[in-house]
N, C-alpha and C positions, 0 to 999 in steps of 0.2 A: 272492827266490827261496824257498821256505819249504822250511826241511828234511822230510824222510821218513823211516818206517820204514819196513823189508823186515822180512815175515812168510815164512821158508821152511818148507811145509809137504812135509814130507819120508817120506810114508807109504808111496812104491816108494820111498826109495833117494835117490839123487843122481848126478849125472856133471854131468859140463863141458857137451855140449851139450845134457842139461834144462835145466842152469842157465840158461845167453844165451837157449835159446830161451822158456823165461819169462818173463825182461826182456823179450825183444822185445814179448812177446804184453803184456804190464806197460803199454805206450807207448815203447822206450827208439825212437830213431830209426835204423833201419836204415843210412840211409843217412852218417851217420855212423859208424857199425861198419863197414862195409865201407871206408870211408875209412881208416877207424884198423889195419884190417887191411891195404891195402894199403900203408901205412905203412912198415911191419912190415919192408920187401923182403927176401923168402924166398920161395920158387917151390914145386912139386912137389905144391897143394891147392890147388882154389877152392869155394867154398861158395856152399850151396843152401839157401831159403829157404822154407819153402810149409806150408800143412796138415794133418794128420793126420786118426788117430780112434784113439782106444782107446778101446776098450769103450764106443762108440759116442759119447766124449766130443769135443770136436772141440778141436783143439791145436796150436803154434804147432812148425813142427819146424826145427831148426838142425843141419845136415851138413853135415861138413867131409869134400868127397871128397879122398884122398890122389890121386895118383901112383900107378899100376898099379905091385906088383910087378912082373909082366911085366917090365916096363921097363928093370930092373935087368941087369949083366950076369949077376949070375950069383944064385942064390936058396937063403936062408935053411933050416940042417936044420931051420924049427918050425914054426909056425904060420904063414900070411903075411897079414901087417898090413891087418889090417881093423876099422876102429871097433868090429864087434859078440864081437870078441875082447878089447875094455877096449887097444889100440893107442893110445890115449889116457890109458892113467889108470899108466903110469909103475909098473905092480906090476913091475918087472923081465920081465915078456912082451915081446907080440914090438916090438921095439922099443928094448928096456933092455938097457945092456952095463954089466957090473962089468968095475974090470980084471983081476979074477982070473978070468975065466971066458975061454975060447981061443976067437975069433971076430977073425979075419982077413981083412979085405978093404980095397974102394978106397973106401968111405964115410967121409964124413966124423963124429963121432962128440962130443956137446957137454954139456960139463958146466955147470952150475950161472953159473958167469963168464961163460961165451959166452950162454948166454940172456941174463944181466940184460943183458949187452951189446947184443943186439939190440932186446930192447926198450927200453933208455936212448937207441937212435938211433935210434924211428918218433917217426910222429909225433903222440903220445896224448898225452897230457893228463898233467901231475908227476902230480896223485893217480891217475889210471887206472895211470901205471907203478907208484909204490909198492904198488899195488894189489897186480897181476901179478906183481911181482919177490918181494911177500910169500905169496901164495899160491906157487908156486915154493917158493922154498922152505923153506915147511911139508912141501911132499911129497921133494925133495933133501934134507933136516931124517931123516926116513919110510926113506926108501930105504937112507937112510946106516945106521939102526939096525940092519932087517932084514937088512940084508948087511955088517956089519962093517967100511963104509969110514968113512972121511972125510967129510965131505958135499960136499965140490968132488971127491974122486975116483970119483963116480958118475958116469959119463958115459949120456947116451943118443943112441939113435940116429938118423941124418939124419930118415928116415922119420916115427917112431914121436913123433920131439920136438915136429915138427914142428904134426901135430896138436893137441896137448896147449899149444906155444906159441898155435894160433888161437883153443881155449875158452880158457882160462885170460886171455889179453888181451881176446879179446870179452867176457866177464863182468864184465873193470872197468873196460872202454870203459864198456858198458851200468850197471853202478851209478853211476859218474860222471854220466855220461847223466842219468838217471832223476835225477838231487839226492839220491841215497840219505846218510845217514848214520845211522842205526841200523838195525842187523840184528839180526831176529831166527829162531834157527834152533829147531824141535823134533825131537821125538826121531826119529834117524833109523831107517827098518826098512831090516832087515839078511835077505838069504833065505839058504838049505842051499846044503848040496853041496861040490861042487870045481868047477877053476878050469881048466884046463888055458893053460899060458904057455909058452917058451922054458927057464926050468930043473925044468920036470917038473910035476908036477899038487897045488896048493896049496888047502887047503880057506879054507871063504868063510866069513868077513871072511876078504881075505887080510892078508901082518904088516905089506904099509903102513898098508893103513885102519887098523886095530889100535891102529897104533903112534901114528896121528896122534889118532885115537878118546883114546884113553889119555893123550895128551901134553896136548891139550888140556878132555878134561873134556868130551868131549861126548856126550849120552845114546844108547844101541842098543837096538832090539828088534831080535830075532830072531823071525824067521816062519818061518813051514811052507813057503814059496815055495821051488822049488828054483831056484838061482841068485845070479848076482851082483848085488845092485840099488846097492852101494855100489863107486862105485870110485875108486883113490886122489885123482885130482882133485877130485871132488865130495866129498869128504869136507875136501878142504885147503881147495878152495873157502866149507865150512861153517868149517871153526879159524879163516881167516884175516879170513873179512868180521864173523862174531860180534862185538856188542857187550852186548849184554842178555841176560841170563837171565831166559828167559817172557815173556809174553802180558802187558800192561797187563790189572787186573781190569776198566776198561773202556774202549773204543775205538770207531771206528768203519770200513767198509771203505774204502777211496780208488780202490782199484782193485784186479782178478786177475787174475793171468796163467796158462795152463798151459803146461808144455813138455814137449813129449813122450819120450820115451827108445826106445830102437831096442829092443827086448824084450818081446813077445808074455807078460805074463804071463796068469795066471785075474782078477789083479786088476789095472785101470785102470796104462800103465807110464806114469806121473807123476807130475812136480812142481809143485804149486802156489804159486802166488805172490804176498803182499796187500801190497800199500802200505795200510799203516792210521794211522790219528791219532788218538792217547790223548783218548779223554774228558778232558777238562779238571773237577778237581772244583770242585764249590760252593763248597767249605771248603778253610782252610789250614789251616795247624799252626803255634802258635806253644809258647812255654815264659813258662809264670808260675809267683808265687811264693804260696803260701797261708801265711801271718801269724797264728797263731793264739796267743791270754793270753785265762785267765780272770781276773776283775774281780769279787771278790766284797763291796767299800769303797768302790766310786767314785758319785759322786751323778749322777743322770742331767743335771741342766746339766754335769757334767764330760766322762760321755760323749757326748751331742749336741755338744758343743766337738770333742774330738777327731775325732768322725766330721768332720761340717766340715772340718779342716785338714788331715787327712790324705786327702781326694778333693782339697781344691784344693793339695797336694802331690806331684800324679801318680798315686794308689793310681785301679787299677780300678775295685774298688768295693769297700763296707764294709758289714760287718753284724755289728746283733748278736742272737746266742742264749741267751732264759732255758733256764740250769743250776740244778742245785742242786750246791753241790760240799760238802765237808765237813760233817760237823755239823748235816747238814743244810741249808745257810747258802745264800739266795737270791742268784744270781749271775748274770753275762751274761758268754758267750762274745764276743771280739772279732775280727770274722777279716775279714782285710783281702787283696785280689788287687793284686797288682803286682807289672812290670815288673822282670826283675832287678838293671839300675840303679838301679831307684829302695830293691832294700830295704833297706839299711843307713842313708837318712835317712825312711821309713816307720817303724823300728824306732826311732829316736832320738826323734820325736816321741811314740810310744807310751812309751817311759821315761822322757823331760822330763813328762808330759801327764795318768800312766794312776798308779795306785800298782802297775802288774805290775813282777814281779823278775824274769821271762825270758817269752819268747817262743818258741814252736814252728814252726817250717818248712820247708816239704814245697815240693821243685820236682816242677811235673806239667805233664805235655802240653796242650795245651788245643785241639781245632778251635773255628775260625771263619768265620764263611758271609762273603762277597766282601759289601761295604757299600762305601758311596758315598753324598752328602749336595748335594739336589739343593731350589732353590729357588724356587719356586711365587706367582704374582701371583697371590691371592685378595680379596676383598671387605673383609677384614682386613687387605689390604697384604701384607710379603714373609714368607712363611711359609716358613723351616724343615724338610725333611721327608729323613728318614731312609730308603733303601734297599736293603734286604737281599736277597740274590741262591740258590736254596737249590734245584737239581737245571734250571737253569734259568727259574723260575717265580722272581716279582720280589715284594717287599709292602714296603709304605709306612707309614713311619712318624713322624707330623709333630713336631713339639719338644715337650716336657711348656711348657717358660717361651715359645713362640711362644702356644702355647692359651692359658695361663694370663693371658702380657698382651691379646689380645684378648677373653675374659672380662671382664679387671675393665673396660678401654675400650669396649666396649659393652654394658655390665649384664646380659649372656650369660651361659646355663649354662654347664659342661666340656662336655658332650654334644652341644649345639646347634653351640655351634664345632666339634666336632673333627667330626660329620659334615658340618658346610660345607666344609670346608677338605676332606676326605677325600674328596664327590661333584668338589672344584675337579682330583685325583690324577685319578680315575677318568676324569674328560673328557683329563686329561692323557695317559695311558696305551695312548688306545683308539689 
């Protein structure tokens, strides 16, 4: 299976359910996901997967429907636990309790170790387990910093934690199922205003989101939209999954997924996910050395011999440039292009066989086209042809020595032999 690159375009923020929906829309296997969530061995929720429309755009909708708060034997003195108030966000909103707060009831509270144990005991793949635990750790660190607690002192209320366990595990399972190995995240758009949570009124972005963005150098863009667009769960997913910064210069889009959020803004509340494939460049880069020396007292025969010797010993190219030196003396600049491994040996050839007393050297980057060699049958026999590729287009160049031999053996001009060979090349490439 070919590894894939995912691009998350967060033009309307990001949350856990939006990410899961976008990945399902990209083609993640729904049955694999549902089976994985069943293996978590936690109750109090059911999954709804469907379609919805945001600003006229069709998108996938993933919803974790929690056990009604009315079934509890008591009520919280805060907002009911609803996904629309980001119960899944771990922003110490409905469902999160720090040890410093007074919150007496009979319900279980889970810390990071408890949640990791749930994940470890599930039936999801090892890579999905590690991914889910990494996302939860990002959230816990951000919450711990926001409330001045140790990472294992942050406790998540049973009902609120279920929502985020499902969202985060679902993201990890879908990423693993799609064989995604690289993730690129755009700048994340966020709204303004305030959000009501268990501990009062907090500004948007909420503290946990800011902590995650700051700790992971994630770019943010504040918009004029009133409301929370980035949840801590969404920010943590982006932080934990991101492996690369910025899109490649050229790429092709292999798939598009749209995940719907639960809010209705003036702009579509969607997370757009792309599967992309980087366009392979037609050229590659290597490093070469340029060696140069000025010669004003060598004979033409000497210079010719040195060129032949250098080329036979591995120089990539050798050439002479006519120059004038001091006292207006005619001379030649000897230039040699070579690999690093050949540099010392070629310099020795120059010193032994010319009057040079010094060689300048410059290390240079070199772009080279993709190339290979083929052999074709022509009326002159087997001819070697060099093939180069640029931007998907091939160019063919018959080897000079083969053309020369054909000219001598058949008493033909260079142009006659060349055109005859190229006719064979063109018929072969059709």
